[in-house]
C-alpha positions as CSV (number, residue, x, y, z in Angstrom):
1,M,136.9,110.5,83.4
2,I,135.4,107.7,85.4
3,G,136.4,104.1,84.4
4,I,133.2,102.1,84.9
5,S,135.0,98.9,84.0
6,K,138.0,99.8,86.3
7,L,135.9,100.7,89.3
8,Y,132.7,98.8,89.0
9,C,134.1,95.5,87.6
10,G,137.4,95.6,89.4
11,T,139.7,95.5,86.3
12,V,142.0,97.9,88.2
13,E,142.8,97.5,91.9
14,P,144.5,100.2,94.1
15,S,147.6,98.0,94.2
16,D,147.9,98.2,90.4
17,V,148.2,101.9,90.6
18,L,150.7,102.0,93.5
19,R,153.0,99.5,91.8
20,Y,154.2,102.2,89.4
21,G,154.8,104.9,92.0
22,R,152.0,107.0,90.5
23,S,154.4,108.8,88.1
24,S,152.8,109.7,84.8
25,A,156.0,108.8,83.0
26,A,155.9,105.2,84.4
27,L,152.1,104.5,84.4
28,P,150.6,102.6,81.5
29,S,147.9,104.6,79.6
30,H,144.9,102.9,81.3
31,L,146.2,104.1,84.7
32,L,147.2,107.6,83.8
33,Q,144.2,109.1,85.5
34,F,145.7,108.0,88.9
35,S,149.0,109.7,88.5
36,S,150.1,111.9,91.5
37,D,152.3,114.4,89.5
38,K,149.3,115.3,87.3
39,K,151.4,116.2,84.3
40,P,148.5,117.4,82.2
41,V,146.9,115.5,79.4
42,V,146.5,118.3,76.7
43,V,143.5,118.5,74.4
44,W,144.6,120.4,71.3
45,N,141.8,121.8,69.3
46,M,144.2,122.3,66.4
47,T,141.7,123.6,63.9
48,R,138.2,125.1,63.8
49,A,137.6,123.5,60.4
50,C,135.1,120.7,60.2
51,N,133.1,118.8,57.6
52,L,130.1,118.7,59.9
53,A,128.1,121.2,62.0
54,C,126.8,119.2,64.9
55,G,124.4,120.7,67.4
56,H,126.4,119.8,70.4
57,C,129.8,121.0,69.2
58,Y,131.6,122.8,72.0
59,A,134.1,124.2,69.6
60,E,131.5,125.8,67.4
61,A,133.4,124.5,64.4
62,D,133.1,126.1,60.9
63,P,133.5,124.7,57.4
64,G,136.9,126.4,57.1
65,P,139.9,127.0,59.4
66,A,140.0,130.1,61.7
67,P,142.2,132.9,60.3
68,D,144.5,132.9,63.3
69,E,145.3,129.2,63.6
70,L,148.9,128.3,64.6
71,T,151.3,128.1,61.7
72,R,153.1,124.9,60.9
73,A,156.3,126.1,62.6
74,E,154.3,127.2,65.7
75,A,152.4,123.9,65.8
76,L,155.6,121.9,65.6
77,R,157.2,124.0,68.3
78,L,154.2,123.3,70.5
79,V,154.4,119.5,70.1
80,D,158.1,119.6,70.7
81,H,157.7,121.6,73.9
82,L,154.9,119.4,75.2
83,A,157.1,116.3,74.6
84,E,160.1,117.9,76.4
85,Y,157.8,119.0,79.3
86,G,156.6,115.5,79.8
87,T,152.9,115.7,78.7
88,P,151.8,112.1,78.8
89,V,149.0,112.5,76.1
90,I,148.2,114.9,73.4
91,L,144.6,114.5,72.2
92,F,144.4,115.9,68.7
93,S,140.9,117.3,68.2
94,G,139.2,120.1,66.3
95,G,136.9,120.8,64.5
96,E,138.0,117.8,62.6
97,P,141.7,117.3,63.1
98,L,142.1,115.2,59.9
99,L,141.3,118.5,58.0
100,H,144.5,120.1,59.4
101,P,147.1,120.4,56.6
102,H,149.9,119.1,58.8
103,I,148.1,116.5,60.9
104,F,150.2,113.5,60.0
105,E,153.5,115.3,60.5
106,L,152.3,116.6,63.9
107,L,151.1,113.1,65.0
108,E,154.5,111.6,63.9
109,R,156.4,114.4,65.8
110,A,154.4,113.7,69.0
111,V,155.0,109.9,68.8
112,R,158.7,110.4,68.0
113,G,158.9,112.7,71.1
114,G,157.6,110.0,73.4
115,V,154.1,111.4,73.7
116,R,151.0,109.1,73.4
117,A,149.1,110.6,70.5
118,V,145.3,110.2,70.5
119,L,143.0,111.3,67.7
120,S,139.4,112.5,68.2
121,T,137.5,112.4,65.0
122,N,134.1,112.1,63.3
123,G,135.7,109.4,61.2
124,L,134.4,110.6,57.8
125,L,137.9,111.0,56.4
126,I,139.1,107.6,57.5
127,D,139.3,105.1,54.7
128,R,141.7,102.1,54.4
129,E,144.6,104.2,53.1
130,T,144.2,106.9,55.8
131,A,143.8,104.2,58.5
132,A,147.0,102.4,57.4
133,R,148.9,105.7,57.4
134,L,147.7,106.5,61.0
135,A,148.6,103.0,62.2
136,G,152.0,103.4,60.7
137,L,152.6,106.5,62.7
138,G,152.2,104.6,66.0
139,L,149.0,106.3,67.0
140,S,147.9,105.2,70.5
141,Y,144.1,105.5,70.1
142,V,141.4,106.7,67.7
143,G,138.1,107.9,69.3
144,I,135.3,108.0,66.7
145,S,132.1,109.9,67.5
146,L,128.8,108.1,67.2
147,D,125.6,109.7,68.5
148,G,123.3,106.8,68.4
149,L,121.7,104.4,66.0
150,E,121.3,105.4,62.3
151,R,118.4,107.8,62.5
152,T,119.5,109.5,65.7
153,H,123.1,109.8,64.6
154,D,122.3,111.2,61.2
155,E,119.7,113.7,62.6
156,L,122.1,115.0,65.3
157,R,124.9,115.3,62.8
158,G,122.7,116.9,60.2
159,R,123.2,114.6,57.2
160,P,121.7,111.3,56.0
161,G,124.0,108.4,55.4
162,L,126.6,109.4,58.1
163,F,126.0,106.4,60.3
164,G,127.0,104.0,57.6
165,L,130.1,106.0,56.7
166,T,131.1,106.1,60.4
167,L,130.8,102.3,60.6
168,K,133.0,102.0,57.6
169,A,135.6,104.2,59.2
170,I,135.5,102.1,62.4
171,Q,136.0,99.0,60.3
172,A,138.9,100.4,58.3
173,A,140.6,101.6,61.5
174,R,140.2,98.2,63.1
175,E,141.5,96.4,60.0
176,A,144.6,98.6,60.0
177,G,145.3,97.5,63.6
178,L,144.4,100.7,65.3
179,K,142.9,100.8,68.8
180,V,139.5,102.2,68.1
181,G,136.7,103.3,70.5
182,L,133.3,105.0,70.4
183,R,132.7,108.5,71.7
184,L,129.0,109.4,72.5
185,T,127.4,112.4,74.1
186,L,124.5,111.4,76.3
187,N,121.2,113.1,75.6
188,S,117.5,112.4,75.6
189,R,117.5,111.4,72.0
190,N,119.9,108.5,72.4
191,L,119.1,107.4,76.0
192,A,116.8,104.6,74.8
193,E,119.6,103.4,72.4
194,L,122.4,102.8,74.9
195,G,121.8,99.1,75.1
196,D,121.9,98.8,71.3
197,L,125.1,100.7,71.3
198,F,126.7,98.2,73.7
199,D,125.5,95.5,71.2
200,L,127.2,97.4,68.4
201,M,130.4,97.7,70.3
202,E,130.5,94.0,70.8
203,R,129.5,93.3,67.2
204,E,132.3,95.5,65.9
205,D,134.7,94.1,68.5
206,L,135.6,97.6,69.8
207,P,137.7,97.6,73.0
208,R,136.6,100.9,74.4
209,V,133.6,103.3,74.6
210,C,133.4,106.7,76.3
211,F,130.0,108.2,77.3
212,Y,130.3,112.0,77.6
213,H,127.9,113.9,79.7
214,L,126.6,117.0,77.8
215,V,128.4,120.3,78.6
216,A,126.6,123.5,77.6
217,A,129.5,125.0,75.8
218,G,129.7,126.3,72.2
219,R,126.7,125.0,70.3
220,G,126.0,122.7,73.1
221,R,124.3,125.6,74.8
222,Q,121.5,125.1,72.3
223,M,120.8,121.5,73.4
224,D,119.1,122.2,76.7
225,Q,115.9,120.6,75.4
226,W,117.8,117.3,74.9
227,A,119.9,117.4,78.2
228,L,119.2,114.6,80.6
229,D,117.6,115.5,83.9
230,R,118.9,114.1,87.1
231,A,116.7,111.0,87.1
232,E,117.6,110.3,83.4
233,T,121.3,110.7,84.2
234,R,121.1,108.1,87.0
235,Q,119.1,105.8,84.6
236,A,121.9,106.2,82.0
237,V,124.8,105.5,84.4
238,D,122.9,102.6,85.9
239,L,122.4,101.0,82.5
240,I,126.1,101.7,81.5
241,A,127.3,100.1,84.7
242,E,124.9,97.1,84.5
243,R,125.7,96.4,80.8
244,T,129.5,96.7,81.6
245,E,129.2,94.2,84.4
246,E,127.1,91.8,82.3
247,M,129.8,91.9,79.5
248,F,132.4,91.0,82.1
249,R,130.4,88.1,83.4
250,R,130.3,86.7,79.8
251,G,134.1,87.2,79.4
252,Q,133.6,90.1,77.1
253,G,135.7,92.6,79.1
254,R,136.0,96.0,77.4
255,E,137.0,99.4,78.7
256,V,133.9,101.5,79.5
257,L,134.2,105.1,80.7
258,T,132.0,108.1,81.4
259,V,133.4,111.6,81.0
260,D,132.6,115.1,82.3
261,N,130.6,114.2,85.4
262,H,132.5,113.1,88.4
263,A,129.4,112.4,90.4
264,D,129.5,109.1,88.5
265,G,132.3,107.8,90.8
266,P,130.5,108.4,94.1
267,W,127.3,106.9,92.5
268,L,129.2,103.7,91.7
269,Y,130.5,103.6,95.3
270,L,127.0,104.0,96.7
271,K,125.6,101.3,94.4
272,K,128.1,98.8,95.6
273,K,127.5,99.7,99.2
274,R,123.8,99.3,98.8
275,A,124.3,95.9,97.2
276,G,126.3,94.8,100.2
277,Q,129.6,94.6,98.3
278,D,131.6,96.5,100.9
279,G,135.0,95.2,99.6
280,R,134.4,96.4,96.1
281,A,132.9,99.7,97.4
282,A,136.1,100.2,99.5
283,D,138.3,99.7,96.5
284,I,136.2,102.1,94.4
285,L,136.6,104.8,97.1
286,E,140.3,104.3,97.3
287,L,140.7,104.5,93.6
288,L,138.5,107.7,93.5
289,R,140.8,109.2,96.2
290,L,143.9,108.4,94.1
291,N,142.2,109.9,91.1
292,G,141.1,113.1,92.9
293,G,138.2,113.9,90.6
294,N,138.0,116.6,88.0
295,S,141.5,117.9,87.1
296,S,140.8,120.9,84.9
297,G,143.7,123.3,85.4
298,H,146.2,120.8,86.7
299,G,145.8,117.3,85.2
300,L,144.0,118.4,82.1
301,G,144.6,121.4,79.9
302,A,143.6,122.6,76.5
303,V,145.2,124.6,73.7
304,S,143.0,126.3,71.0
305,W,143.7,126.6,67.3
306,D,145.0,130.2,68.0
307,G,147.4,129.1,70.7
308,Q,145.3,130.1,73.7
309,V,145.7,127.9,76.8
310,H,142.5,127.0,78.8
311,P,141.9,124.9,81.9
312,D,140.0,122.4,79.7
313,Q,138.5,122.3,76.2
314,F,135.0,123.5,77.3
315,W,136.2,126.6,79.2
316,R,137.2,129.0,76.4
317,S,136.1,132.1,78.4
318,V,139.1,131.5,80.7
319,R,142.4,132.3,78.9
320,L,145.5,131.5,80.8
321,G,148.0,132.7,78.2
322,S,149.2,132.1,74.6
323,V,151.8,129.5,73.4
324,R,152.7,132.1,70.9
325,E,154.1,134.2,73.7
326,H,155.2,131.7,76.4
327,D,155.8,128.0,76.6
328,F,152.9,125.9,77.8
329,A,154.7,124.9,80.9
330,E,155.5,128.5,81.8
331,I,151.8,129.3,81.5
332,W,150.7,126.2,83.3
333,H,152.9,126.8,86.3
334,D,152.6,130.6,86.6
335,P,152.7,131.3,90.3
336,E,151.2,134.7,89.8
337,N,148.0,133.4,88.1
338,E,145.8,133.3,91.1
339,F,142.8,131.8,89.3
340,L,144.9,128.9,88.0
341,Q,146.4,128.3,91.4
342,A,142.9,128.2,92.8
343,L,141.9,125.6,90.3
344,K,144.6,123.4,91.6
345,N,142.9,123.5,95.0
346,K,139.2,123.8,94.1
347,K,137.9,122.4,97.4
348,D,138.9,125.6,99.2
349,H,136.8,127.7,96.8
350,V,133.7,125.9,95.7
351,T,130.4,126.9,97.3
352,G,126.9,125.5,98.1
353,R,126.3,121.8,98.0
354,C,129.7,121.2,96.5
355,R,131.4,122.7,99.6
356,A,129.4,120.5,102.0
357,C,129.7,117.3,100.0
358,V,131.5,114.4,101.6
359,F,132.7,113.3,98.1
360,L,134.4,116.7,97.3
361,S,137.9,115.2,97.6
362,V,137.0,112.4,95.1
363,C,134.9,114.5,92.8
364,G,137.1,117.6,92.7
365,G,134.1,119.9,92.5
366,N,133.0,118.5,89.1
367,L,133.1,120.7,86.0
368,R,133.7,124.3,86.8
369,A,132.9,125.4,83.3
370,R,129.5,124.0,83.6
371,A,129.0,125.6,87.0
372,E,130.0,129.0,85.6
373,A,127.7,128.6,82.6
374,A,124.7,127.8,84.9
375,T,125.3,130.2,87.8
376,G,127.7,132.9,86.5
377,D,130.1,131.9,89.3
378,P,133.1,129.5,88.5
379,W,132.9,128.3,92.1
380,G,129.1,127.7,92.2
381,E,127.3,124.4,92.2
382,D,127.6,122.2,89.1
383,P,123.9,121.5,88.1
384,A,124.9,118.2,86.6
385,C,125.5,116.6,90.0
386,Y,122.6,114.2,90.5
387,L,123.4,113.0,94.0
388,T,120.7,113.8,96.6
389,D,121.3,115.8,99.8
390,E,121.2,112.6,101.8
391,E,123.8,110.9,99.5
392,I,126.3,113.7,99.8
393,A,126.1,113.5,103.6
394,V,126.8,109.8,104.1
395,D,129.5,108.7,106.5
396,L,132.7,107.6,104.7
397,P,135.4,105.3,106.0
């Protein structure tokens, strides 16, 4: 996760991070990515059931739940254990998490245990009553997916009228007092609409937007024809950075992030260096070093609906253990799991351009699930890196 507003616009300085001792227990939510203990944020794909069948769904969700989903008792035990372990955030996802029969009880249990509870949803089940109920639980954040303007969103989601329903959900959540943000997966069909989506964010007075780079996992493997090439990716990140900076100049500061491509961080550093803004560039580089780049397998983990633990939500082929058999912490810190231990120190294992890159320590080797999908080797090059050979060989202070 790359905070465009934090890095590019200077809403977070290195001193802000160091003030809290970099402990995940002490850091406010907007600084958690800079924690040193890396207690993992856990993405819980709690059900496979979904009321949509989107073409880019990494979970390959179905209309109904999977037959082996965790029982209510198992789910409650998982939440209690994660709270006791000190997980700073549980991201409740799916499928569509609002279809889970015990979602409200589980959200309440997480909040009561001191965990920041975040909901990732398509929004179709959020009306005023549901929004008020979620707000009453003390939910930290609701991320609602929007794939573009009306025609694009409805076509990618497979049903007319969804765009309007999503906007109604956003408005209901905002009226209930929930912190709401947009979630959007970048692709060639919505590239030309990014500026309009910034306009929509301001119009709806949304405090946050996350732009996800496409990961070829699940049904996302079928979206190769819509994947951005390297030039288009640079174009997208440039536009996101420029629109974010323009908003801040107008006093419309909002949190803007990109997700699932840590090349974005070095790219922001290079942009500021080329613009002659050496001070801001130095701060960006220091913050990137504090962040450490992709944290799959140490600062980020995932639990599937069947209790399997994965390094992240996209890497379902790698199974680290089951919470039905062992506590999450026991699985996560297993000293005998050589692959998991290697993930915690990826720089000693990656190959090719990644191995030679001067930004390896701030990128973390990018997304290993994407590298494996493209090369068959979990330590191979991530094809989504759009930096040139010259850019990955620059001299760093």
